[in-house]
C-alpha positions in Angstrom: 210.0 254.8 48.9 207.2 254.1 46.5 203.8 255.6 47.4 200.9 253.3 48.0 197.9 254.3 46.0 194.5 254.8 47.8 193.0 252.0 45.8 195.6 249.4 46.9 195.2 250.6 50.5 191.5 249.9 50.4 192.1 246.5 49.0 194.5 245.7 51.8 192.1 246.8 54.5 189.3 244.6 53.0 191.5 241.5 53.1 192.4 242.2 56.8 188.8 242.7 57.7 187.8 239.4 56.1 190.5 237.5 58.0 189.4 238.9 61.3 185.8 237.9 60.6 186.8 234.3 59.8 188.9 234.2 62.9 186.2 235.4 65.2 183.5 233.0 63.7 185.7 230.0 64.3 186.2 230.2 68.0 186.3 226.8 69.6 184.2 227.8 72.6 181.1 228.5 70.5 178.1 226.2 71.5 177.3 223.1 69.4 174.3 223.5 67.1 170.9 222.1 68.3 170.7 218.5 67.2 167.0 218.9 66.5 166.8 222.5 65.0 163.1 222.0 64.0 160.7 223.8 66.2 157.9 221.3 67.2 154.8 221.8 69.3 154.3 220.1 72.7 153.1 216.6 72.3 154.0 212.9 72.0 156.1 212.0 68.9 157.5 208.9 67.3 161.1 209.2 66.2 163.7 206.6 65.0 166.2 205.6 62.4 164.0 202.6 61.4 161.4 205.1 60.1 161.3 208.2 57.9 161.1 210.2 61.2 164.8 210.4 61.9 164.4 213.7 63.6 161.5 215.2 65.5 158.8 216.1 62.9 155.2 217.1 63.0 154.5 214.1 60.9 155.4 211.9 63.8 152.9 213.4 66.2 150.6 210.8 67.8 147.0 211.9 67.8 144.1 211.2 70.1 141.6 208.5 69.0 138.4 206.8 70.0 138.1 204.2 72.8 136.4 201.3 71.0 134.6 200.4 74.2 132.2 203.3 74.0 133.3 204.8 70.7 134.1 208.2 72.2 137.3 210.2 72.0 139.8 209.5 74.8 142.5 212.2 75.2 145.0 209.7 76.7 144.6 207.2 73.9 147.0 208.1 71.1 147.8 206.5 67.8 149.9 206.7 64.6 150.4 204.5 61.6 154.0 204.4 60.6 156.2 202.3 58.2 159.1 200.7 60.0 162.2 198.8 58.8 163.1 195.5 60.3 166.2 195.5 62.5 167.7 197.3 65.5 167.2 200.9 64.4 163.5 200.9 65.4 162.0 203.9 67.1 161.3 205.6 70.4 158.4 207.7 71.7 159.5 211.2 72.6 157.4 213.6 74.8 158.0 217.3 74.1 157.0 219.7 76.8 158.6 223.1 76.2 162.3 222.7 76.1 162.1 219.3 77.9 162.2 216.1 75.9 161.6 212.7 77.5 162.4 209.5 75.6 160.5 206.3 76.1 161.1 202.7 75.1 159.6 199.3 75.9 159.2 198.4 79.6 160.1 195.0 81.0 156.6 193.5 80.3 156.5 194.6 76.6 156.2 191.3 74.7 154.9 189.5 71.7 151.2 188.5 71.8 151.1 185.3 69.8 147.5 184.4 70.5 145.2 187.5 70.0 141.6 187.4 70.9 139.0 186.6 68.3 138.3 190.3 67.6 141.9 191.5 67.6 144.1 191.5 64.4 144.9 187.9 63.6 148.7 188.3 63.6 151.4 188.2 66.2 151.9 191.7 67.6 153.6 193.4 70.6 152.0 194.9 73.7 152.9 196.0 77.2 154.2 198.9 79.2 156.6 201.7 78.2 159.2 203.4 80.4 161.7 206.2 80.3 164.7 204.7 78.5 166.7 204.8 75.3 165.8 201.2 74.3 164.2 201.0 70.8 160.9 199.5 69.8 161.8 197.2 67.0 160.0 195.0 64.5 161.1 191.8 62.7 159.7 192.6 59.2 159.5 195.7 57.0 156.0 196.9 56.9 153.3 199.4 58.0 152.5 199.3 61.8 149.8 200.7 64.0 151.3 202.2 67.2 148.8 202.8 70.0 149.5 204.1 73.5 147.6 205.3 76.5 149.4 207.9 78.5 147.3 207.3 81.6 147.7 203.5 81.6 151.4 203.7 80.5 150.7 200.9 78.0 151.6 200.6 74.3 150.9 198.2 71.4 152.6 197.8 68.0 150.5 195.9 65.5 151.5 194.9 61.9 149.1 196.1 59.2 149.7 193.0 57.0 146.8 193.9 54.7 143.6 196.0 54.7 140.4 194.1 54.2 136.9 194.7 52.9 134.3 193.0 55.1 130.5 193.1 55.3 127.3 192.0 53.7 128.3 193.9 50.5 131.5 191.8 50.1 132.2 188.2 48.9 133.1 187.0 52.4 130.2 188.7 54.1 130.8 189.6 57.8 132.7 186.4 58.3 135.9 187.0 56.3 138.0 189.7 54.6 138.5 190.4 51.0 142.2 191.3 51.2 143.7 194.5 49.9 147.4 193.6 49.7 150.2 196.2 50.0 151.8 197.1 46.6 155.2 197.6 48.1 157.1 198.9 51.1 158.0 202.6 51.4 158.8 204.7 54.5 156.6 207.6 53.4 153.6 206.2 51.6 152.0 202.8 51.0 149.1 201.7 48.9 146.8 198.7 49.6 144.6 197.6 46.7 142.4 194.9 45.3 140.7 194.9 41.9 137.6 193.2 40.3 135.8 192.7 43.6 132.2 191.6 43.3 130.1 193.8 45.7 126.4 194.0 46.3 124.1 196.7 47.5 124.7 196.4 51.3 127.0 197.7 54.0 130.7 197.0 54.7 133.8 198.3 56.5 137.5 198.4 56.2 139.7 196.6 58.8 143.3 195.5 58.9 144.9 192.1 59.6 141.5 190.5 60.2 140.7 192.4 63.4 138.2 194.9 64.8 140.1 196.2 67.8 143.2 195.9 69.9 143.0 195.7 73.7 145.1 198.1 75.6 143.5 197.2 79.0 140.3 195.3 79.4 140.0 195.7 83.2 140.3 199.4 83.9 137.0 200.9 85.1 136.5 204.3 83.6 133.2 204.9 85.4 129.7 205.3 84.0 129.7 201.6 83.1 132.6 201.9 80.8 135.2 199.2 81.4 138.4 198.9 79.3 140.4 200.8 76.8 140.6 199.4 73.3 141.7 200.9 70.0 139.8 200.5 66.7 141.5 198.6 64.0 138.7 199.2 61.5 137.2 202.2 59.7 133.6 203.0 59.0 131.8 206.2 58.3 132.1 206.9 54.6 134.7 206.0 51.9 135.7 209.6 51.6 135.5 210.3 55.3 136.9 207.4 57.3 136.1 207.2 61.0 137.9 204.7 63.3 135.2 202.3 64.5 132.6 204.4 62.6 129.2 203.2 61.4 128.9 200.7 58.6 129.5 202.1 55.1 126.6 201.7 52.7 127.2 200.7 49.1 124.4 202.1 47.0 124.9 200.0 43.9 126.3 196.5 43.3 129.0 195.9 40.7 132.7 195.1 40.2 134.9 197.4 42.2 138.5 198.5 42.7 139.2 199.3 46.3 142.3 201.3 47.4 143.6 202.4 50.8 146.5 204.9 50.8 148.7 205.7 53.8 150.9 208.8 53.8 153.1 209.6 56.7 151.5 212.3 58.8 148.2 212.3 57.0 144.9 210.5 57.5 144.2 207.4 55.5 142.4 208.0 52.2 140.2 205.3 50.5 138.7 205.0 47.1 136.1 202.6 45.8 135.7 202.8 42.0 133.1 200.8 40.1 134.7 199.1 37.2 131.8 196.9 35.9 128.3 195.7 36.4 127.3 192.4 38.2 126.7 189.6 35.8 124.0 187.9 37.8 120.5 186.5 37.2 117.6 188.6 38.6 115.4 186.1 40.3 112.9 188.6 41.7 110.1 187.5 39.4 110.8 183.8 39.7 107.6 182.1 41.1 108.9 179.0 42.8 107.0 176.2 44.7 107.1 172.5 45.5 105.9 169.6 43.3 106.0 165.8 43.6 104.2 162.7 44.9 106.4 162.8 48.0 104.3 165.6 49.3 101.1 165.4 51.3 98.3 168.1 50.6 95.1 168.1 52.7 95.8 164.6 53.9 96.3 163.1 50.5 99.4 162.2 48.5 100.2 164.9 46.0 101.3 164.7 42.3 103.9 165.8 39.8 101.4 168.1 38.0 100.6 171.0 40.3 103.1 173.2 42.0 102.1 174.1 45.5 102.9 177.1 47.7 104.0 179.0 44.6 105.4 182.5 45.4 107.9 185.2 44.4 110.9 185.6 46.6 111.8 188.2 49.2 115.0 190.0 48.2 117.8 191.2 50.4 121.0 193.0 49.5 119.9 193.1 45.9 121.1 189.6 45.1 119.9 187.3 47.8 116.5 185.6 47.2 114.4 183.6 49.6 111.2 181.5 49.2 109.5 180.1 52.4 107.3 177.0 52.4 105.4 176.3 55.7 103.7 173.2 57.1 104.8 171.0 54.3 103.7 167.4 54.8 105.7 164.6 53.3 105.4 160.9 52.6 107.9 158.1 51.9 105.4 156.4 49.6 106.2 158.6 46.6 109.3 159.5 44.6 110.0 162.6 46.5 109.7 166.2 45.2 111.5 169.1 43.6 111.4 172.9 43.8 109.9 174.2 40.5 109.3 177.5 38.7 105.7 177.9 37.6 103.3 175.2 36.7 105.3 173.4 34.1 108.9 172.1 33.4 109.8 174.9 31.0 111.4 177.0 33.8 113.8 176.4 36.6 113.7 173.2 38.7 116.0 172.4 41.6 116.7 169.0 43.2 118.6 167.5 46.1 121.9 167.5 44.3 121.7 171.2 43.4 121.5 172.5 47.0 123.4 172.8 50.3 121.1 171.2 52.9 120.7 173.0 56.2 118.4 173.1 59.3 117.5 170.8 62.1 115.9 168.2 59.7 118.4 168.3 56.9 119.2 164.6 57.6 115.6 163.6 57.0 116.1 163.7 53.2 118.2 162.0 50.6 118.5 161.9 46.8 117.2 159.2 44.4 118.4 158.6 40.9 116.3 161.5 39.6 117.9 163.9 42.0 114.6 164.5 43.9 114.3 165.4 47.6 113.3 162.0 49.0 111.8 162.0 52.6 113.1 159.4 55.0 110.4 160.1 57.7 106.9 159.3 56.7 104.1 161.7 57.8 106.5 164.4 59.0 105.6 168.1 58.6 108.3 170.7 57.9 109.0 174.4 57.4 111.3 174.8 54.4 113.3 177.7 53.1 115.0 177.9 49.7 117.7 180.6 49.2 119.7 181.7 46.2 122.8 183.9 46.4 122.8 185.2 42.8 126.4 186.3 43.1 127.8 182.9 44.0 124.9 180.9 42.6 124.9 178.9 45.8 121.5 177.4 46.6 120.6 176.5 50.2 117.6 174.5 51.3 116.9 174.8 55.0 114.4 172.3 56.6 113.1 172.4 60.2 110.2 170.7 62.0 107.1 172.8 61.5 107.1 175.6 64.0 110.5 174.6 65.4 112.8 177.0 63.6 114.2 179.7 65.9 112.7 183.1 65.3 115.5 185.1 67.1 119.2 184.8 67.5 121.8 186.5 69.8 125.4 187.4 68.7 128.2 189.7 69.8 131.6 189.6 71.4 129.8 189.2 74.7 128.7 185.7 73.9 130.0 182.5 72.2 128.8 183.5 68.8 131.1 186.5 68.5 130.1 188.9 65.7 129.7 186.0 63.1 126.0 186.4 62.1 126.1 182.9 60.6 126.9 181.4 64.1 124.5 183.5 66.2 122.9 181.6 69.1 119.3 180.5 68.7 116.8 181.8 71.3 113.6 180.0 72.4 110.2 181.6 72.4 107.6 182.9 70.0 105.0 185.7 69.6 107.6 188.4 70.2 109.0 187.0 73.4 112.4 185.2 73.2 115.0 184.1 75.7 118.3 182.4 76.1 120.3 181.2 79.1 124.0 181.2 78.3 127.4 182.5 79.3 128.1 186.2 78.9 131.8 187.2 78.8 131.9 190.2 81.2 132.2 194.0 81.1 133.3 195.9 78.0 131.6 193.5 75.6 128.3 193.6 73.7 125.4 191.7 72.3 122.6 192.2 69.7 119.8 190.2 68.2 119.0 189.2 64.6 116.0 187.3 63.1 117.9 185.5 60.3 121.2 183.7 60.4 123.7 185.2 58.0 121.9 188.6 57.7 122.4 191.8 59.7 118.8 192.8 59.4 116.2 192.7 60.8 118.2 193.5 64.0 117.5 194.7 67.5 120.0 196.7 69.6 119.4 199.4 72.2 119.7 203.2 72.7 122.0 205.4 74.8 120.1 204.5 78.0 120.5 200.7 77.6 122.3 199.0 80.5 123.7 195.6 81.3 120.5 194.7 83.1 117.6 196.2 81.1 116.7 198.8 78.5 114.8 199.6 75.3 115.1 197.6 72.1 115.8 199.6 69.0 114.6 197.9 65.8 116.6 198.0 62.5 114.3 196.7 59.7 116.9 196.6 56.9 120.6 197.0 56.4 120.1 200.4 54.9 118.6 201.6 58.2 120.9 203.0 61.0 122.7 200.5 63.1 121.4 200.6 66.7 123.8 200.7 69.7 125.0 197.3 71.0 123.7 196.1 74.4 126.4 196.0 77.1 127.0 192.7 79.0 127.2 192.5 82.8 130.6 193.3 84.3 131.1 189.8 85.8 131.4 186.8 83.4 128.9 184.1 84.1 125.6 182.4 83.1 122.7 184.8 82.6 119.2 184.7 81.2 118.6 187.2 78.4 114.9 187.8 77.5 113.6 190.2 74.9 110.1 191.4 74.1 109.7 192.7 70.6 106.1 193.7 71.3 107.0 196.4 73.9 110.6 196.7 72.7 112.3 195.9 76.0 115.1 193.5 77.2 116.2 192.1 80.5 119.3 190.4 81.7 119.3 188.5 85.0 120.9 185.7 86.9 119.2 182.4 85.8 116.4 180.4 87.4 115.4 176.9 86.4 112.5 174.5 86.9 112.7 170.8 87.6 110.5 168.0 89.0 108.4 165.1 87.9 105.7 167.7 87.0 107.7 169.0 84.0 109.9 167.7 81.1 113.1 168.0 83.1 112.2 165.4 85.8 114.3 165.5 88.9 117.6 165.7 86.9 119.1 169.0 88.1 121.5 169.1 85.1 118.5 169.1 82.7 116.3 171.7 84.5 114.3 174.1 82.3 115.5 177.8 82.1 112.9 180.4 82.9 112.4 183.7 80.9 113.1 186.9 82.9 111.1 190.1 83.1 113.5 191.8 85.4 113.3 192.8 89.1 113.5 189.2 90.2 110.4 188.1 88.3 110.7 185.0 86.0 108.1 183.2 83.9 107.9 180.0 81.7 105.2 178.6 79.5 105.5 174.9 79.6 103.6 171.6 79.9 102.9 170.4 83.4 101.9 166.9 84.4 98.8 165.8 86.3 99.1 166.4 90.0 102.9 166.2 90.1 105.6 168.4 91.7 108.1 171.1 90.7 110.8 173.2 92.3 113.2 176.0 91.2 117.0 176.1 91.3 119.5 178.8 90.4 122.4 176.6 89.2 122.4 173.6 86.9 123.7 170.5 88.5 123.2 171.8 92.1 120.4 171.4 94.6 120.9 174.7 96.2 120.1 177.6 96.1 116.6 176.3 95.7 113.0 177.5 95.9 110.0 175.4 97.0 106.9 176.3 98.9 105.3 175.7 102.3 102.2 173.8 103.5 99.9 176.5 102.2 101.2 176.4 98.6 98.7 175.2 96.0 98.7 174.4 92.3 97.7 177.9 91.4 100.0 179.9 93.7 101.6 180.5 97.0 104.7 181.5 98.9 108.2 180.6 97.8 110.5 179.2 100.5 114.3 179.8 99.9 116.9 177.1 100.6 120.3 178.8 100.6 122.6 175.7 100.9 122.2 171.9 100.8 122.6 171.9 104.5 119.4 173.9 105.0 116.0 172.2 105.3 114.5 171.1 102.0 111.3 173.1 101.2 108.0 171.5 100.2 107.5 170.7 96.6 105.2 173.0 94.5 102.2 171.0 93.3 101.1 171.1 89.7 97.4 171.2 88.6 95.3 168.1 88.8 94.7 168.3 85.0 97.9 168.6 83.2 98.5 170.8 80.1 100.0 174.1 79.0 100.6 176.5 81.9 102.5 179.7 82.6 104.5 179.5 85.8 105.7 182.8 87.3 108.2 183.1 90.2 109.0 186.3 92.0 112.2 185.7 94.0 112.1 189.2 95.5 108.7 189.0 97.0 108.9 185.2 97.3 105.7 184.3 95.5 104.7 182.0 92.6 101.7 181.6 90.4 100.5 178.8 88.0 97.9 179.8 85.4 96.6 178.2 82.2 98.4 179.3 79.1 96.3 181.4 76.7 
């Protein structure tokens, strides 16, 4: 027999050892590998084959965000932006708590919202409850989506980010419309939204997506402390290099042509850039001395001429490129050939006629053009306040004409009233000398109002401070758009008609249920649908400066078109003051009319419906 060498013996033993190792490692009763081998922290994650998050991944972690209602962080309100493919793959929400993983899908009430509110993204989106199930959240188009959920309310919304927009006084659309930043393509991991050659002025702006400011998760839930509702911001403020959901307006320090970019990367915060690519090619009108000239004007009771320019002045300048000239108590006559707006005292400079402007104001219809393009008055002897405005970026000229002294000095806007946040549609308030009021519908809790002095501009503005409530508070003044934006004023919880009165002299505001005056002693007559609204100073006290007729009668009602509740007086009531008598229903006795002074004129009528007294005093 041949001898086996030591070397061959060692080789043979090595082969046998390898075989045994392979055999042991391939036992069929070994456990299956973990389908999600990645170690992830506890939290709420998005996961699905319709996204880049096929497995659980830290990039899919939803993070807490601010409740838009009070702009403070809410731990239960979570969000993530994620690119999703159309189709059935979709995604689920997965809660990780230690070794336990709970999967959520849409609940039975999760549905398409086809008619969003004015302030929500202006696209169809999905919203409703979520429940523990394996059903996928799906979308019908490839794109970027904003997924927002509230773990306390068990509600979720999925909103398409069709585009990002620039909006604000610095942008071409102002605060009324977006300059769209369109997506440059679809990608599951990163997407870029961009617009070039945007004309922007020195003013403020924000970023928002799909034309909306916020999305409602629940607008009824009472969180305490006057906070009603949960809403997620769909806009960014703060700073271009430090975006904050719902943050303060971003200030642009210099006008010019800009390239704006928003970049989304999965698992990372948005990044924005705003790069100046050119200077504005606009005319600087700041030294243009403009006035009125023509024989259609009346000066000191006499017909004017075409030689001398009157009320000549330099403009006020806002946002670097908006110029305004104001002409007050301008008398006109139909006897002449009209008038023009002219630079300086000759015809060598700029001149503007009827055909060059957009007419605006209460009295815009009182003028027409002749063959020379002049402003031709149609009402002889009328007196007007006039305002000429130039937007140097668009070269749009606006000529606003109101009866002298009749132009509103204050306006209200906000999502708590009919104007919304469109500063060109703000509601005019009555009043003068720093005291202004409006009686109108307010839309309920979780909404807001502010006050501005000029339509189409965000300053001067009045808001409030942290102590302001839905009934009263301090006014905070914002002189220019470069100054900090004051807090909005909350509206009462119950939707209804309210009187809102502000006093810019002592910087206070009051919001109360309305009170109206009627009777043959005032302009309303006994028409209860045309009664005159009082101003309010809070605590049940109302006042109104108005003309009262000679030795006539007035009463007060709380609801237009109804004869009760009503306030009158008793047999001791006089034309200077007395007791108020309350009539709760039309079935109750009708109280005595309140007499007006024997000599009519301007009076201030005050009613205290808490202490049930009234006074009538001559107006100062």
